[in-house]
N, C-alpha and C positions, 0 to 999 in steps of 0.2 A: 069642950069637945072630948069625946070618949076616945079610948085607945084604938079601936078598930077603924073608925073613920080616919084617924091620923095616919095609920099604916097605908091605907088606900091612897091617900093624898100624896104620900112619899113615892109610891110606885108610879103614880101618874106623872110626877115631876121627873123622875128618872127616864121614863119612856120618851118624854118630850125632847131630851138632849140628843137622842138618835145615835149616840156613839156606841152604846152597848158596853162601854168600859168605865170602870171607876178609877179616877185618877186622884190620888191623895192631894189635898190642898197644899200649895207651896212648892210643887214639883212640876216643872214643865214637861209636857208630853214629848217624847223623842220624835224627831222628824223621820219620816219613812226613808230608809236607805235606798240606794239606787237599785233598780230592778236587775236581777241576775240576767246576764246575756244569754240569749237562747242559742244554743249550738246549731249552726246551719251546716248541713251536709254539703261537701264540695260537689260541684256538678260532675257528672260522670265524664271521663275523657272522651273526646270526640273519636269516633271510630275511624281508623285509618282507611283510606280508599283502597279497595281491592286492586292488586297489581294487574295492570292490563297486559295481555300477551303481546310480545313484540311482533310487529307486522312481518309477514314472511318476506325474506329477501329473494329477489329474482336469481335464478340459477345463472352462474356465469356462462357466457356464450362459449361454445366449444371452439377451440382454436382451429383454424383451417389446417388441413393436413398438408405437411410440407411437400412441395412439388420437387421431383428429382431435377437436379441441375443438368443441363445438357452436357454431353461429353465434350471434353476439351477439343477445340478445333472444329466442332460440328457447327455448321451454319444452317439454320432453318430457312425456309423460303423467304426471299426478299431481304436477306440480311446483308447484302453487299459483299464486301471483301471477305474471302475465305482464308483461314490460316493455312499456310504452307509448311509442310515438314519435309525438308530436303533429305533424300537418301544419299545422294552423291552426285558429284560433277567430275567428268573425266575429259581429258584432251586426247588420249589414245584409247579408243573403246572397242574397236573391231566392227562398229556399225558404220559402213561406208556410204550408205545412202541417206539423204535427208529424210526425216520422219517426224511426225507429230502423232503421238499415240495416247489413247485412253485405255487402260487395262483394268478389267473389272473381275478377274478371277485368277486363282493361283496358278493354273496351268499356263496361261498366257504370260503371267509374270515370270514364271520359271524359264520360258523360252527367251524372253527379253534378257534375263540375267545370264543365260548361257551365252548369248551373243556378246554381252558386255565382257565376259571373262573377268569379273571383278571379285572373285573369291566367294566368301560365305554370303548367302542371300538373306537380307533382313526380312523378318516376318511382317506380314501385312494382314490386318483383319478386314477382309473384303465384305463383311456384313455391314460395315459402316464406312470403309475407305475405298478410294480408287487410286491407282497409280497413273501419273502423267509423265510421259517421256518425250523429250525434244532432242533430236539429233541433227547436227548441222551438215552431216555428210563429210566426205573426205576433203581435207585441205592440204595444199602442197608444203606449207610451212607451219611453224608454231605461231603463237600470238592470237589465235582465234579462240573464241569461247561462245557458249550458248547458255541461256538461263530462262527458266519459267519464272518470270518476274512478278506476275500478279494474276490472281484468280478471283473472279467475282461471280456472284450468283444472282440470278433474277428468276424467281419462280422455280420451275423444274430444270432450268438450263444453266450452264456454266459458260463464262467467257474467259479464255486463257490468253494472256499476253506473253509472247516469247520475244526475247531480245538477243540478237546475234551481234557480237562485238568483233571488229576487225582491227588489225594493227594499223596505227597511223603511219603517214608517210615518213620515211627515214628511220623508222623504228628497227632495231636489230631483233631479228627473230631466229628461232631455231630452224635450221634447214633440215627439217624432217617432216614426214607425212603425219598429219593428226586427224582425229575424228571426234570432235567435241560432242558431248552428250550431257544432258541434265535429267535427273530422275527425281520426282517429288511425290509426296502423298498428301491428299486432302480428304477431309471427311465429307464425302458427298456421294455415298453409294446409291442414293435414290434418284439421282439426276436422270433426266430422259434425253436431253440434248446438250450439245457443247459445240463451241467454235473456237478456232485459234486465230489470233492476229499477230503478225510478225513486224518487228522493228529492227533496224540495223543502226548501230552506232560505232563510231570510231574510238578505239581505246587509246589511251595515252601510252607512251613508251615506258617500259619498265627498266 
């Protein structure tokens, strides 16, 4: 065989191996190393949910306007017993006849006070109050008294209870002429009608 055909035969033999590499005889071929890890990009952070606006709060209900308290002692319709403010009680008054009076103005009040002869006259607001006077008339001795004991209201009317006290049997009394009177004020300027009821009771000896 000539030199040219031998060279061709060698090239064909090398091609059949398929490695494309020449490894010297007596040396093992190194094993392929582990594959380099491929860097993986971390996933993008999840987008935070958009903040939701707070639901509108209902406006607080407006507090009701405070109602003015009724004046002390004033009794509206149907309130029953009415508060009594006593101006004074006298045993010697100068009013010699029995009387039951409703006074609704200052001039009438001034005339009553002049008959009483009781010194300085207390002021009364007749825009809201009335004066009630009860006189027992003239008595021959002491030991008698009179009092406006209870005032009740029913609608536009007043019911006034008057109690006269007399000395009990055997009681020692002053031997002098007396004229018992009681004068009170109640808050009832708007009343339309009134009535008096009288009671008599025996007082204990003092």
